[in-house]
C-alpha positions in Angstrom: -62.1 -80.2 -33.7 -62.9 -77.2 -35.9 -61.2 -73.9 -35.0 -63.0 -70.7 -35.4 -61.0 -67.6 -36.2 -61.8 -64.4 -34.3 -60.3 -61.1 -35.4 -60.5 -58.2 -33.0 -59.3 -54.6 -32.8 -58.5 -52.9 -29.5 -60.0 -49.4 -29.5 -57.2 -46.9 -30.2 -54.6 -49.2 -28.7 -54.4 -52.8 -29.7 -55.4 -55.4 -32.4 -54.9 -59.1 -32.6 -56.2 -62.6 -33.3 -58.0 -65.2 -31.3 -58.4 -68.9 -32.1 -61.3 -70.6 -30.2 -62.4 -74.2 -30.0 -65.7 -73.1 -28.4 -68.9 -73.4 -30.5 -71.0 -71.1 -28.3 -71.1 -67.6 -29.8 -69.3 -64.8 -27.9 -67.8 -67.3 -25.5 -64.3 -66.0 -26.1 -63.1 -66.7 -22.5 -63.7 -70.4 -22.6 -61.1 -73.1 -22.0 -59.0 -73.8 -25.1 -59.1 -70.3 -26.5 -55.8 -68.9 -27.8 -55.5 -65.1 -28.3 -53.0 -62.4 -29.0 -52.9 -58.7 -29.5 -50.6 -55.8 -30.3 -51.2 -52.4 -28.7 -50.1 -48.8 -28.0 -49.6 -47.3 -24.6 -48.3 -44.2 -22.7 -46.9 -44.3 -19.1 -46.4 -42.1 -16.1 -43.8 -42.7 -13.4 -43.2 -41.9 -9.8 -40.1 -40.0 -8.7 -37.1 -42.1 -7.8 -33.8 -42.0 -6.0 -31.2 -43.2 -8.6 -27.9 -44.5 -7.5 -24.9 -43.9 -9.9 -21.6 -45.7 -9.5 -18.3 -45.8 -11.3 -14.6 -45.5 -10.5 -14.8 -41.7 -10.5 -18.1 -41.1 -8.7 -20.6 -42.7 -6.4 -23.7 -40.7 -5.6 -27.5 -40.8 -5.3 -29.7 -38.3 -7.3 -32.7 -38.1 -5.0 -36.3 -37.5 -6.3 -35.4 -37.7 -10.0 -38.5 -37.4 -12.2 -39.1 -39.0 -15.6 -41.3 -38.6 -18.7 -42.2 -41.3 -21.2 -41.0 -39.1 -24.1 -38.0 -36.8 -24.6 -40.2 -33.8 -25.4 -42.1 -34.2 -22.1 -45.5 -34.2 -23.9 -48.2 -34.9 -21.3 -50.9 -37.6 -21.3 -53.4 -35.3 -22.8 -51.7 -35.6 -26.2 -51.9 -39.4 -26.2 -50.4 -40.0 -29.7 -48.0 -37.0 -29.9 -45.0 -38.7 -28.4 -42.0 -39.4 -30.8 -41.0 -42.3 -28.5 -43.8 -44.8 -29.2 -44.5 -47.6 -26.7 -46.3 -50.8 -27.5 -47.6 -54.1 -26.1 -47.4 -57.6 -27.6 -49.4 -60.3 -25.7 -50.3 -63.9 -26.2 -52.6 -65.9 -24.0 -54.3 -69.3 -23.6 -57.3 -70.1 -21.5 -56.3 -73.1 -19.4 -59.8 -73.0 -17.8 -63.0 -71.2 -18.3 -62.3 -67.5 -17.5 -58.7 -68.1 -16.6 -55.8 -67.5 -19.0 -52.0 -67.8 -18.8 -50.4 -64.9 -20.7 -47.0 -64.1 -22.2 -46.3 -60.4 -22.9 -43.7 -57.8 -23.9 -44.4 -54.2 -22.8 -42.2 -51.5 -24.2 -41.9 -48.7 -21.7 -39.6 -45.6 -22.4 -38.5 -43.1 -19.9 -36.3 -39.9 -20.0 -35.0 -37.9 -17.0 -36.6 -34.4 -17.1 -34.5 -31.4 -18.0 -33.7 -28.7 -15.5 -35.2 -30.6 -12.5 -34.5 -30.2 -8.8 -32.7 -33.2 -7.3 -30.7 -33.8 -4.2 -27.1 -35.1 -4.4 -25.7 -37.4 -1.8 -22.3 -38.9 -2.5 -18.9 -37.9 -4.0 -17.1 -37.1 -7.2 -13.4 -37.4 -7.8 -11.8 -34.0 -8.7 -11.8 -34.6 -12.5 -15.0 -36.7 -12.8 -17.3 -33.8 -13.9 -16.8 -30.2 -14.9 -19.7 -29.0 -12.7 -19.5 -31.4 -9.7 -16.6 -32.3 -7.5 -16.0 -33.6 -4.0 -18.5 -34.7 -1.4 -22.3 -33.8 -1.4 -24.7 -34.4 1.5 -28.4 -33.9 0.6 -27.5 -30.8 -1.5 -30.1 -29.4 -3.8 -29.0 -29.3 -7.5 -30.8 -28.0 -10.6 -29.8 -30.8 -13.0 -29.9 -30.3 -16.8 -29.6 -32.9 -19.5 -26.1 -31.9 -20.6 -24.9 -32.6 -17.0 -26.6 -35.9 -16.7 -29.3 -37.5 -18.8 -30.8 -41.0 -18.7 -32.6 -41.9 -22.0 -34.3 -45.2 -22.0 -35.2 -44.7 -25.7 -34.4 -48.3 -26.4 -37.1 -49.2 -23.9 -37.4 -50.8 -20.6 -38.7 -53.9 -22.2 -40.8 -55.8 -19.7 -41.0 -59.5 -20.7 -43.5 -61.1 -18.4 -45.7 -64.0 -17.7 -49.2 -63.4 -16.2 -52.5 -64.7 -15.0 -55.6 -63.1 -16.4 -59.3 -63.6 -15.5 -62.0 -62.5 -18.0 -65.6 -62.4 -16.8 -68.6 -61.8 -19.1 -71.0 -59.3 -17.6 -73.5 -59.0 -20.4 -74.4 -60.8 -23.7 -77.2 -59.7 -26.0 -80.0 -62.1 -26.8 -78.7 -62.9 -30.3 -75.1 -63.1 -29.1 -74.1 -60.1 -31.3 -72.6 -58.0 -28.4 -71.0 -58.8 -25.0 -69.2 -56.9 -22.3 -66.3 -58.5 -20.3 -64.1 -57.4 -17.5 -60.4 -58.3 -17.2 -58.2 -58.5 -14.1 -54.6 -59.7 -14.3 -51.2 -59.9 -12.6 -47.8 -60.4 -14.0 -44.1 -60.7 -13.2 -41.0 -60.7 -15.5 -37.6 -59.5 -16.5 -36.6 -55.9 -17.5 -34.3 -55.5 -20.5 -32.9 -52.0 -20.9 -31.7 -50.1 -24.0 -30.4 -46.6 -23.2 -28.2 -43.6 -24.0 -26.4 -42.0 -21.1 -25.1 -38.4 -21.1 -22.6 -37.4 -18.4 -20.8 -34.1 -18.5 -21.7 -33.5 -22.2 -20.3 -36.9 -23.1 -22.8 -39.4 -24.5 -22.7 -43.2 -24.6 -25.3 -44.7 -26.9 -27.1 -48.0 -27.3 -26.1 -49.7 -24.0 -28.2 -52.9 -23.4 -28.5 -54.9 -20.2 -30.7 -57.2 -18.2 -31.5 -54.5 -15.6 -33.9 -56.0 -13.2 -37.5 -57.3 -12.8 -41.0 -55.9 -12.8 -44.3 -56.7 -11.0 -47.6 -55.5 -12.4 -51.4 -55.6 -12.4 -54.0 -54.9 -15.0 -57.7 -53.8 -15.1 -59.7 -53.6 -18.3 -63.0 -53.8 -20.1 -63.6 -55.6 -23.4 -66.5 -55.2 -25.8 -67.2 -58.2 -28.1 -69.0 -57.9 -31.4 -70.4 -60.7 -33.7 -67.8 -63.2 -32.4 -65.1 -61.8 -34.7 -64.4 -58.3 -33.3 -63.8 -56.8 -29.8 -62.7 -53.5 -28.5 -60.6 -53.3 -25.4 -59.4 -50.6 -23.0 -57.1 -51.4 -20.1 -54.9 -49.8 -17.4 -51.8 -51.4 -16.1 -49.3 -50.5 -13.4 -46.7 -51.8 -11.0 -43.1 -51.7 -9.9 -40.0 -51.5 -12.0 -37.0 -52.7 -9.9 -33.8 -52.0 -11.9 -30.9 -53.0 -9.8 -28.3 -53.3 -12.6 -28.6 -50.7 -15.3 -25.4 -50.7 -17.4 -24.4 -47.1 -18.4 -21.3 -48.1 -20.4 -20.3 -50.9 -22.8 -17.5 -52.1 -20.5 -19.7 -52.2 -17.4 -17.6 -49.6 -15.6 -20.6 -47.4 -14.9 -23.9 -48.5 -13.5 -27.1 -47.2 -12.1 -29.9 -48.6 -10.0 -33.4 -47.5 -8.8 -37.0 -48.5 -8.2 -40.1 -46.7 -9.4 -43.8 -47.2 -9.9 -45.6 -46.8 -13.2 -49.1 -46.4 -14.5 -49.9 -47.1 -18.2 -53.2 -46.7 -20.1 -53.1 -49.1 -23.0 
């Protein structure tokens, strides 16, 4: 059976290849179609209660906030982040309109500087130069020299998903079509981070830190069978129950937070 090669670029964000066995023009959601894309994204996160644990401290930093870039550049400057995030996805239509997908979403996050948090827990006397003893829901202005989580190696979300693509409109000569996309996914979270505690920095700590659950909504514009432009929005829950903060596993963190990502 002859394969037809379809190249598409995702508007501002993604580009990729699709291989289709379908002979009907602009039927890129038919059974037997294989596709893939690479894209760019930004992300926003909910606040989170982060639990930190070691032999010298055990406390929760409540209502911590995060940015997807170290400079805390907002979403309005979409491409100004020095911490790029990306998506790599492959998919195969196992039935008309229904595809199984495999993806890797690179999400970064950085704890914000000079933020108000609440401490609940305890530090041993020599654990930190600014914090010692017990704390019970005590408000703290936390700066990055005191404590800084840098997921600059990414919260790498490797996931499997189910995607439905529906064609809403196709021109008479099959030169243009509009499709909607709805999908769900679940997968593992692989973390790569730097951790600063009391002006002491540990770099490049990697760990299998948890799992994620996500959903996706999007729209795709097909042109001439060979090009389509896509805009999508994904979001979900990142459950990191085992973030390694040191190379010898003596320090760990855990938390859950939601995210929203235009891509």
